[in-house]
C-alpha positions, 0 to 999 in steps of 0.5 A: 249261776254267775252272769258272764259276758262272752265277748268274741274277737275272732282269731284261730279260736273262731276259725274253720279249716279246709279239712280236719287236718288243716292247721295253717290255712284256716280262716278266722272269725267264722264261728259266732259266739252263739255257735260256740255255745251250741257246739259246747253245751258244757259252757251253759252248765257253768254260767249264764252267758250273754254274747257280745260280738265285736270285730271278728278279725285276725289279731294281727289287725287289732289296734289301739281303737279295739283296746279302748272299745274293749276297756269301755265295754268291760267297765260298763258290763262289770260296773253298770250292768252287773256282770260277774266276769268277762271272757274274751275270745281273741287271736293268739298273735297279739292276745298278750298286748290286748290283755296288758292294755286292759290290765292297766286300764280297766276299773274293776276287780272282777275276773277278766279272762282272755282265751285263744287257741293254736288250732282252729275249732274244726281241727282234730285235737283242737285246743279251742273246746277245752280252752273256752270251757276252762276260761269260763271256769276261771271267770266264775271262780271266786279266787280269780277276783282281784288278780287283774286281767288274765289269760287262760290257755292250755290248762294254765292261768297267766297274768297279762303282765308276764305272758308271751307267745313263744312258739309258732304252732305248739300248744305250749306256746304261752309262757310267763318267763321265769316267774311262771303261771299264776295257776292251773285248771286241773284235771278235776276241773278245779281252778288252782292258784299258786301265786299273785300278780304283785305289780299295780293293775286294774282298779289300783292303776293310775291309768284307768281315767286318763284321756284315751283319745290321744295316746302317744305314738310309740315305735319299737326298734329291734337292735342287731349286729351292725345296726346303723341307727337309720331307722331311729333317725327316720322316726325322729325326723318324721315328727310323728312319734313321742317315744321309741322302745329299743329291743336291745341286745342282751341287757338292753344294749345297742350299737354305737350308731344306734346310740348316737341316733338315740341321743338325737332322738332324745334331743328332739324330746322323744322318750327312750325306753331300753328293753331287751330282745332276749325274752327273759330278765330285767333291763336295768340302768347301766353307766354307759347309758347314763347320759342318754336319759333313758328309761329301763323297762324292767322285765317287760317285753318290748311290745308291753314296754311300748303299751306302758309308755303310750299310757304313761306319756298321757300323764308324765313327761320326765324320765324320773316319773316314767322310770317310777312307773316301770318300777311299779307296773 
């Protein structure tokens, strides 16, 4: 059997509720990796599993330090200790961000699979059990190799680049927009892929060897009707940040006052990335903002556009180079 590392990171998948119908007031991080294996002996029939327990916390508390720690741990486990794949249990609120950071930074072509749950382990009809078993199935499948970091959840396999949470409690919360999932874990327990991630990632990424100890601070500003631009000015004047991602209206647009504030930010050497709050479709360069010297985020969500800018600014400073990165990743 293949050798799989199971890294536990808390979240609903590790939660216990007050009763079997508790779907909202449960506590995360109460179940250990060893308890997962005791409750789900089917996992031990699939692979040789070793547990690595990281911070058992809500995914709302995950930050860049956790990402860097995970990246280094994965590189060690896959490249030095000979593990065939990695499964990471993680809270669903920010699982897509952890997955995308790892997608851009880990130096391996072995399967890296993140998994979460919408219902706690102790709930009736919990999705925890099958999600975790399926994640191991994906990690041991030969066809998962070379596809970058993936999220296996609700019988679907998604690329870290596209997946996003779209519903507060529904089991069908995770979607990959119009491009759809990479594949599925089918009723016969087989792993079936139907498409490949085409953008650069993992061992082909130029971000696997940057200095991760001093990542740039990037803020996200959400545009809305009547936006004043005051928050943009505050970010600029604080002199703590290197860039701003604007979650713009429609095709990445913003109010006149925000535009004026963004020009002031750009003059202070903050990099500006235009993204969209709508959830689908590309943000492209348009003539009204040509003099802003900003970057268009393609179809990345604002939270993923932020991660890419954090990494890119460690290597590039001019708009042309940064735009190329958004076109390729």
